[in-house]
N, C-alpha and C positions, 0 to 999 in steps of 0.2 A: 377539513378546511384549514386555511392558513393560520387562523387564530388558535388552532389546536397544537401547532408545532412549537417546540421549545426554540429559544434563540439559536442554540447550537444546530438544531435540525434545519432551521432556515438558512444558516450559514453554509451548511453542507449542501443543501439543495442549490443554493446560488452558485457555489463553486462547481458542482457537477453540471449544472445547466450551462454555465459559461464554457466549460471545457468541452462539452459535447459539440460545440461549434467548430472545434478543431477537426472533427471527423468529417471527411468528404466522401462523396460517392465513389465506390470501388475500392475503398481502403481495406486493408487487413489490420485489425485492431485488437490489441490485448486489453482484456477487461479485468480490472483488479478485484480484490475481495475486501469486504468490510462495509460499514454503514454508509460512508460517502460514496463508495463505488456502487452501492445499490441504487442510489439516486441517479447515477450516471446511466446504469443499465436501463432503468425505467425511461429515462429521457431519450436514449437512443432507440428504444423500442417504439416510443411515440413517433419519433422521426421516421422510422421504418414504415409505420402504418399510415402516417399522415402525409409524408413527403415522398414516399417511395424510395427512401434511402437504401442503397444496396451496399452492404458490407459483409465481410466474413469476420467472425470474432473468435479469438482464442481466450477462453476464461482461465483464471488462475486458481480455480477451486471447483469442486463439484457443486457447491452452493451457488456460485456465480453462474455456472453452466446451466443449472436448473432454472434460475430466474431469467437468464437470457433467452432460453428456449420458450419460456412462458410468455414473454413479451414479443416474440416473433423474430428474434435475431438469429441469423444463420451461424451456427456454432460448429467449429472444426477443431481438430487437434493442432498443436504446433508443428508436428511432423507433416501434416497435410498442408498447412499454410507456408511452412519452411522459413519464412522471414516476414516481419511485420513492419508496417509503415509507422505505427504509433501504438504506444501503450499508455493508458490512463489509469492511475491507481492512487489510493490514498496513502497516508503516512501517519505513524504514531507520534513522531517528532521530526522536525527538520530544522537545519541551521541556515546561516546566511550563504553558505556554499552549496546548498541543496544536498548535503549529506543527510541521509535519512536513517531513522530506526523504523523498521517494519516487522510485522509478524505477530501483532496483537491478536489477529484473527486465526493464526496458526497456519497461514498459507505462504510463508516466506520463501520456501524453496521454489515453488512454481512461480511465485511473483518475481523472484530474481531472474529465473531462467527466461521468462517471457519478456521482462523489461530489457534484458541484455540482448535479446534477439529482435530488437526493434530499432528503427532508425531514430526514434525520438521517444522520450518518456516524459509525460506531463503528470505532475502531482496535483491532486485536488484535496483541499483541506480547509479547515477553519483556522482563524488567527491564533487560537489557543495552542495549536500544535507547534508554533514557531518558538524556538529556544535559542539562547546565545551559545549554550554548550549542551551537547547531547548527554543523556544519561539518566534524567529523572524518570523516564519511562523504562521499565525493565527490558533489557536486551534479550530477545529470544534467540536461543541456539538449538537447532534441530539435531538430535542424536538418534542413532539406531538403538532399538530396545536392548540388543545383546550387549551386556556389560555397561549399561548406561551409568551405573553408580561409579564404575572406574573412570568413565569419561567425565563425569561430574567432578570427581576428585582431581583429575588432571586439569580441568578447566579452572577450578578454584586455585590450584597451585600456580598456574601461569599468571593469574590475576595479580599475584603479589609482586610481579615485576612490571606490571602495566601501569600507565598513568590514569588510574581510576581512583575514585574515592571509596566506594563500597566493594565488597568481595563476596557477598552472599549469593547463593544460587538455590533455586527450588524447582523441583519437578512440577510442571503444570499438570493440574488435575481436572478431571471432568467428573464431578461428584466424588465418589470414593475410588475411582479408577483413573489411571494416567490418561491425559488427553492424547489422542492419537491423530496424527496428521493424515492427509489423503494418501501419503506414501507409506503409511504404517509405522511412522517414527514417533518418538517422544520429543518434547520441548523442555529445555531448561531455561528458566527466566532468571537473568542475572541482574541483581539489584546493585548497580554500579554508581548511581547518584550523579557522577560526572565522568565523562569520557574525554580525556585530554588529547588523545591521538587516535581517532576512529580508524584511520587507514591502517596503522600498525596493528591495532587490536583485531580488525577484521582478518588480516593476513595470518596472524598467530593463532587465532581460534580455529581456523580451518586446517591447521596442522595437527590438531589433537585427534588421535585415533578414536573413531566412533562419531565424531562430529561430521555432520552432512553439510550444513550451511549455517550461517549466522545472519541476523537481521540488520546488519549495517550495510546500507547501500551507498557506496562511495563512487563518485564520478559516473553515475548512471542517470540521474534525473537531469533534464534540460530546462524545464520550466515548472513553475508552481502557480496554481490558480487558488487564491485565497478568497473564500466567501465570507460575507458579513450578514448579520441578521436582517439588515434593511434591504438586501438584494444586491448590494454592490459587490463587485469582484475586482480584485487586484491581481494583475498578471505580471509575473517577473520572469524574464528570459535571461538565462545565464549562458546560453549557447555561444554568445559572442565573447564571453569572458568578462562581461560587465553586466550589472543588473539593470536591464531595460524594463521600466515599469509602465504599464498601461492600465486603464480602468474601464469597467463596463457596468451596466445596470440591467438587471433582469426583473421581470414583473412577477412578484411573489403571488399575485392573485391567481396564477395558473395552477398553483398547487391545490389539489383537491383532498389529499389525505397524506398522512405520514406513513412511509413505508418502513416495515420492520427491518432490522439489521439482517445482513446475509449470515 
């Protein structure tokens, strides 16, 4: 029931519920990975069952694909869909220009591929993820397992010439073993504290041998839907070059239970 949800869960549900209304019949939709995206997938599944909504979806992880199938959404690969009308995904941090840090769930590579293969990307989040300057959340960098320690050393070396405050990196672990992505790679989490020039950092990181992709999403997101615990949603559209803000309200009484993270 709604009284069992934390304020953050309510905010995530509100954002996902509002963003689900962007999805129209016949669309090809990219589905993100993470706790907020889980609410979205559940909501779209409900629309498929209750409204007869017809969509094909490209998930950004095996976890999202499994949940989407469970709730009745037609899942295909990106190669089968070829191009997408819309991708809806969460973020670990975002700033006023809708530059994002993503990858806390370990799916940054597929998330970036799917988002850039879409006409539009909508970010769903709670207000706590908005920051003036990116970097408090560790920046994920996906690396191939071969020579990962050499790649780590090279990444740390290049950080000395970047506009960042911290320069520590750590291999992400899953218990006593390295965390492994869907593509069989490892993730380095960079504790940068502040990223002064995300665009430059994103470009330079991807030049390091062994680095597959990084979690900075620059000039990819078009809109953000921010949810609040009382069911209100704030929608900001930067596609026109200016922040056009609108608001909506959803009924939190529709929530029957809290869904676990993907």
